[in-house]
TITI-117474 format. One record per residue (C-alpha): z, y, x; residue in three letters. Coordinates in pm, whole numbers, plus 50000, padded with zeros to 5 digits. Each point is the difference from the previous one (the first is absolute). Layout:
// TITI-117474
ZYXALA;...
***
This chain:
// TITI-117474
284644903356861MET;499025029750213ALA;502815020350148SER;498385033849938ASP;500124999449620THR;501165031549824ILE;502504980949786ILE;502154970150096SER;500164978149690ALA;502724973649957SER;499904965649839PHE;501105015049667VAL;497095024350009ASP;497504972250070TYR;501514979049721LEU;499525028249747ILE;496375004850109VAL;499174962849975PHE;501734997149661LEU;497855028749880TYR;496844982650124PHE;501094968649814GLY;500415019049673VAL;496595016550041VAL;498264966550045LEU;502034985049713GLY;498685027049765ILE;496474990550105GLY;500644963349918VAL;501485008449658ILE;497185024449917ALA;497414973150082ARG;501074980849687ARG;498845029249785GLN;496495000950149VAL;497514981149784SER;496945022650016ASP;498555029950186SER;501595025949768VAL;503404984550077ASP;499305001150374PHE;498455034650024PHE;501725018849711LEU;503134979349922SER;498444990549665GLY;500595036349884ARG;503494988649900SER;502565020250197LEU;502435025449844PRO;499835036850095ALA;503235000650202TRP;498734972050226VAL;496585015750057THR;501605034450039GLY;502244988550286LEU;497124980150154ALA;497835031449973PHE;502445018750226ILE;500804970850230SER;496304994350070ALA;499905035450137ASN;503374997650176LEU;498514983650306GLY;500125004750374ALA;498285033850009VAL;502095013549715GLU;503374991250155ILE;499305005350369MET;497615029049944GLY;502255018849759MET;503114995750215SER;497935013050293ALA;498895029949792SER;503625006649905GLY;501024999850365ALA;497155023250099GLU;499625023849702PHE;503194996349796GLY;500095005649623LEU;496345011349957PRO;499064963350042ALA;501244994449642VAL;496685014949886HIS;498364966450072TYR;502034987649701PHE;500805028949764TRP;496595017050025VAL;497854973450161GLY;500894970949770ALA;501935006449674ILE;497485023049820PRO;497114976450077ALA;502044969749889MET;500765016849666LEU;496315009149959PHE;499044963850071LEU;502374987149731GLY;499135025749733ILE;496255004550049VAL;498394972650209MET;501864967449935MET;498834998649635PRO;496424998350130PHE;500744974250269TYR;502114977549778TYR;498215005949671GLY;496624990550145SER;501494966350112GLN;498405003550343VAL;501464978750278ARG;499735026850268SER;499255036950058VAL;496524991850142PRO;499224980849680GLU;500715032149806PHE;497475017050230MET;497484972849908LEU;500365007249629ARG;499855037850041ARG;497365003750272PHE;498264966450044GLY;499544977150305PRO;499205027250259GLY;503335018249987ALA;501784967149938HIS;498664984050319LEU;500795030850212VAL;503545001949860ASN;500654962550032SER;498914998250363ILE;501805031750106SER;503194989049823PHE;499914965150154ALA;499515014450349VAL;502795025449945ALA;502484973049894GLN;499264979150309LEU;500565030350223LEU;503175011149821ILE;501394964449992ALA;499485000250376GLY;502075032050027ILE;502894984149810ASN;499734968150203LEU;499865018950331TYR;503105020449915LEU;501774968649878LEU;499164982050323GLY;501075030050208SER;503365002049825ILE;500634962750038ILE;499185003350370ARG;502305029950036ALA;502864984049808LEU;499764963750101LEU;498045000950325GLY;497194977449881TRP;496525004950151PRO;497805021049773LEU;497474971949940TRP;502764976349886LEU;501575026349774ALA;496595006849842LEU;499274963349935VAL;503454992249853VAL;499995030749774ALA;496444993049883ALA;500824963449930ALA;502945008849774ILE;498045025649797VAL;497044976049980LEU;502204971649875SER;501495016949697TYR;496815017949888ILE;497864968650036THR;502574980149804LEU;500765023649714GLY;497365027250005GLY;500875034149856LEU;503094987249817SER;501514988850332ALA;499105033450158ALA;501455020149709ILE;503254980449963TYR;500485001950377ASN;499335037449983GLU;502765004049741VAL;502374980650228LEU;498815020050300GLN;500695032949820PHE;503684991349963PHE;500204985950355VAL;498445031850140ILE;502435022449809VAL;502964978450104ALA;498825002050361ALA;499385037650019LEU;502735014349777LEU;502814991150247PRO;498105018950272LEU;500055031549788THR;503644996749894LEU;501404990450342ILE;497805025850171GLY;501145028349772LEU;503614989650058HIS;499475001350378LYS;498525035149996VAL;502595014349760GLY;498064998249673GLY;496885019149902TYR;501595032850107GLY;500704985650345GLY;496394987550023LEU;498685035049925LYS;502305015250262ASP;498874975350268LYS;496295005349919ILE;500515037750021ALA;501824996150332GLU;497214978350146ALA;497295024149883ALA;501635031550136SER;498495011850324GLY;497284973250009ASN;496555014449921PRO;498454965049988ASP;502064990549693ILE;499335014449653ALA;502655025949898PRO;502984985549815ALA;499165017749672ASP;496584983250001GLN;501524965850068GLN;502725003549736LEU;497895012849707ASN;497104981249846SER;498105032049910TRP;497875016550128PRO;499734969950232GLY;498555016550309GLN;501584974150230ALA;497874973449829LEU;496785019149927SER;499775017850334GLY;499005032949835PHE;501745031950113ASP;499445016249660SER;502394988249727PRO;497315006149735ILE;497394979250183LEU;502604973050058SER;500784997149627VAL;496285000049911ILE;499314973250262GLY;502834977549878ILE;499265004149628VAL;496214997150009PHE;499474980150318GLY;502764974349987LEU;500885003249631GLY;496454997949864PHE;497264986150228VAL;501994974550200LEU;502654991849738SER;497794995749694PHE;497364983250215GLY;502524973550103TYR;502154993949694TRP;497395001049723THR;497234978550151THR;501724977050250ASN;499744964949858PHE;502964988850213VAL;502235020649771GLU;497964997749680VAL;499954961850023GLN;503764999149940ARG;499635019549676ALA;497064978549891MET;502284969350019ALA;502125014749717SER;500384983349660ASP;498665029149789SER;498255033750025ILE;503405016349941SER;501494981450298SER;496965008150213ALA;500375037349927ARG;503744999250069LYS;499654980750329THR;499305030150229PRO;502345021949791ILE;502914975650040ILE;499104998350369GLY;500265038050024ALA;503774999449947PHE;500944979550311PRO;497115016150189LYS;501515034849977MET;503234987850162PHE;498394980250284ILE;500145031250228PRO;503804996750004PHE;499774966050173ILE;496965007050221THR;499725037150085ILE;503745007250007LEU;500704972150256PRO;497245014950214GLY;501695034049988MET;503334983750088ILE;498414981350293ALA;498655032850139ALA;503555012950052VAL;501994967750041LEU;497784978150220VAL;499775013550353SER;496524985750066GLU;498485015649685ILE;501805033150062ALA;498545000750353ASP;496494992849867VAL;500375028449750LYS;501115022850282ALA;496694992750174GLY;501174974150253GLU;498354966750083SER;502314970249950VAL;499254964850123ALA;500204970649756GLY;499064999349633GLY;498434972949785ALA;496655004350175SER;501494998450349GLY;498055031550087ASP;502845024249930GLY;502285009349712VAL;498195016849709ALA;501005013849660TYR;498814966949849ASN;503004983550170ASP;502575022049821ALA;501054973549749LEU;500304972450260LEU;502265020250228TYR;502115011649705LEU;500474963449899MET;501044992350357ARG;502605027550010ASP;501474997349649LEU;499834964949858LEU;502384971350077PRO;498814963950015ASN;499314986649654GLY;498905033749869LEU;497625000450295LEU;498494967149884GLY;499595014249650LEU;498285030750145ALA;497624978450205ILE;499244979449687ALA;499375032649814GLY;497495011950257LEU;498254966249999LEU;499995001049618ALA;498355034350002ALA;497294989850244PHE;499264967449816MET;499895018249664ALA;497385023950133GLY;497874972850155MET;500304976949696ALA;498865028249773ALA;496915005750214ASN;499154963050021ILE;500504992949627SER;497795029949908ALA;497364988950252PHE;499764964449870ASN;499485012649643THR;497205024250091VAL;498344975150236PHE;500074971549746SER;499045018849683PHE;498085030650117ASP;498124986650300LEU;499814962149994TRP;499684994449623GLN;497835030649939GLN;497564997750292TYR;500314966350177ALA;500744970649766VAL;499875007649627LYS;500894979849690ASP;502274973950154ARG;503104986149831ASP;503365017650030ASP;501474974550244ASP;497265008350248TYR;500915037250011TYR;503694991250023LEU;499214979850315LYS;497905028750134VAL;502975023349946GLY;502324977450197ARG;497484996450284LEU;499495037750000ALA;503775004150038THR;499984977850309VAL;496975017750147ALA;501455034649935ALA;503274990950170THR;498184987250309VAL;497805031050012ILE;503115022049963ALA;501314985350327ILE;496925014250173PHE;500045033449815THR;503645002550110ALA;498625001150352GLY;497695028449894LEU;502985019349862ALA;501754996250336SER;497325022250159ASN;501165030449801PHE;502915019950136SER;500995012549653ASN;499804974149723ILE;500665025649724MET;496975020550106GLU;497864968450012TYR;501094991349646LEU;499295035249869GLN;496524998050153VAL;499374967349815LEU;501185015949673PHE;497565028450061GLY;497154975050042PHE;500734978249698PHE;502305017149749ASN;498885036449996ALA;496334993449906PRO;501024972749754LEU;502335024249822PHE;497235025949979ALA;497624974649842THR;502654986949761PHE;501295033349876ILE;496525014449947LEU;498704968449831GLY;503044996649774MET;499885035649868PHE;496255008350018TRP;497834977449787LYS;496795014550156ARG;500754984150339MET;497464972750074THR;500064966150170ALA;497835012850285THR;502385028950057ALA;502874975050018GLY;498764980650302TRP;498305029750172VAL;503125021649980GLY;502314971950106LEU;497844990050298SER;499405035850115ALA;503675009149963GLY;501124970550210THR;497355006450268LEU;500895037050019SER;503684991550059ALA;499004975650277ILE;497805026950157ALA;502865025150003VAL;502284973950159ALA;497454993350276PHE;499545037350064LEU;503755007450009SER;502244997750304GLU;501844967649929ASP;499634987449642ALA;497994970350129PHE;502114996050311GLY;497934998550317SER;496764998549796LEU;500405035949875SER;497805025650180THR;502105031649967GLY;497115021449869VAL;502295012849723ILE;503175014050166PRO;502344983249755LEU;502334970350041GLY;502994982049851GLY;500775002149629GLN;497775030849977GLY;496914979850090ALA;500904973349744ALA;500425026449729PHE;496705017450082VAL;498224966249991ALA;501504992649655ALA;499215034749865ALA;496434997650131THR;499534966149834ALA;501335013449669PHE;497805031349998VAL;496834982050115VAL;500504973149736ASP;500545025149716ILE;497075022450096VAL;497514971750049LEU;501154982149685SER;499425031349790VAL;496595007050155VAL;498784964049968VAL;501344997049644SER;497985030349892LEU;496724984050113VAL;500644963949894THR;500444982849664LYS;503584994449873PRO;501274969949808LYS;499685001349622PRO;503155014649844VAL;500454968049800SER;500684980950325GLU;502745023350123LEU;502804990049764LYS;503044989850204GLY;498435014950314LEU;499885037549933VAL;502925019649855TYR;498075019949740SER;498244969049863GLU;503084978149965THR;502055000949676PRO;503615009350060ARG;501254968349831GLU;498294979550271ASP;502075017650269LEU;503484993349861VAL;502074970949875ASP;500465003449623ALA;503394983050020ASP;501375025150252GLU;500815025949733ALA;502764977249870SER;501684996850341TYR;503085020550099PRO;499125030750210TRP;500904983650332TYR;497364973249940ARG;497205024349912ARG;497475012850254THR;499995037649936MET;503795005849979PRO;500524979750318LEU;497295020050179ALA;501585032649879GLY;503424990150135VAL;498474990250334ALA;498145033250026LEU;503145020349924VAL;501984980250259MET;497455004850277VAL;499755037349927ILE;503815002050019ALA;499974982250337LEU;497425024750133ASN;502165029149886LEU;503214984850137ALA;498624992950346PHE;
***
């Protein structure tokens, strides 16, 4: 092992990590016995209960970027980073469960692109399928790159070896057990991640003298340093100027609510098949609707084990405190200097004893594998059903497409190793990811929301709007300062998260405007063909489970969503 690792793990720590790997592979072997056809492999036979899919829904999103990126945001911005959860996730998740899942699940489609096929025809379907498949390969590469970087930083392995080992483990359990293996591992990974990160929060708060002591230390560090956001901005979620970058409190609130809370949030949570696939594996329309709503409850508390440790690291870890004070510090996971992304690693180093350290390492590995597995399992479904079966080889038996799915899993994992190298060229992974969301999710959300609530929207408008929206976001990224890394030209004097947001907003607006214009000059589908695809043309009884009315309140969709909404509003008011 290299001598310059951030953390010195002991035999006990390695033992915990290898035991975890053994359990992960064991779940894949057990899940393989349940796979008899393509629906079993790609959608778990639509047989899983809501609590399982709800936890998998969150775990699939609780990947490398979520944990490392949010702890980094906590270290840099403080409490305003909670908006990525309480404004930028929960409302959209509730909307997905109440409004959109009945259409996805009720139509019995196998993927989000297949829903596009039924609503808009092959043009929009092909555009969506290709863009989604490419996005998943790129995002899987991000998760794999971060996973490899962390293994290198913790264990001293060369990056290429860390990438290959991590990819092989994820490949093994998905190829064996398909979506069931991914989902059951995601449920396990959720508990491992919480068990790994909760001690960091508790021990860290104890070290700084509780939450009151943390606030005092943040205020002390911010006083007299113009490069750090004022303490009141770091210690209050609203108006969130430390996060938004706006001087005006009003503009900051508008930017967070409509920028993050609407365009980016709804664009991600309501159309991203990586998340929707978990709900589509449920055993009933009631379970499918409750999946994102059940997921909302743990989701709203994730900031306390990701953002709060980042805030603690900014005052407790000397290297992170120095970075926040504007100094350059040698070291870090990248080897190019300590960055905010390293906050969690250094906090683990300073706070956790051996044993707990091994659990924390296993938790990080679990998070990164959950994110990558979610991307790969969504990719193999879309590739097999929406691209290969629809456009390449039609009308073959089910076993053939099951084999195609397994081969696609292998191919996607190999490609992810190379896209991991692409991710390494970007200095800020979070900005790279937001740019990708602007390309693929923002225009897709615009097409979906317009097509679902406006029956006049036509098939031609679907693919024209989607294509133009995606291309416009790519154009903005090229013209910005750094959204495309070294390929950006700098014509538009805008960089960082701002460039990613402008790209997403441009894609959304261009898609909506073109879709409306094209729809007005082209022929729409007959109204008789829009049942189950457009809200106004779908009977209410088709959107709900008739048996749900007999359930106790805590098993019904609307009361659960109401409780979640009240809780997240209370959290916003409290912090």
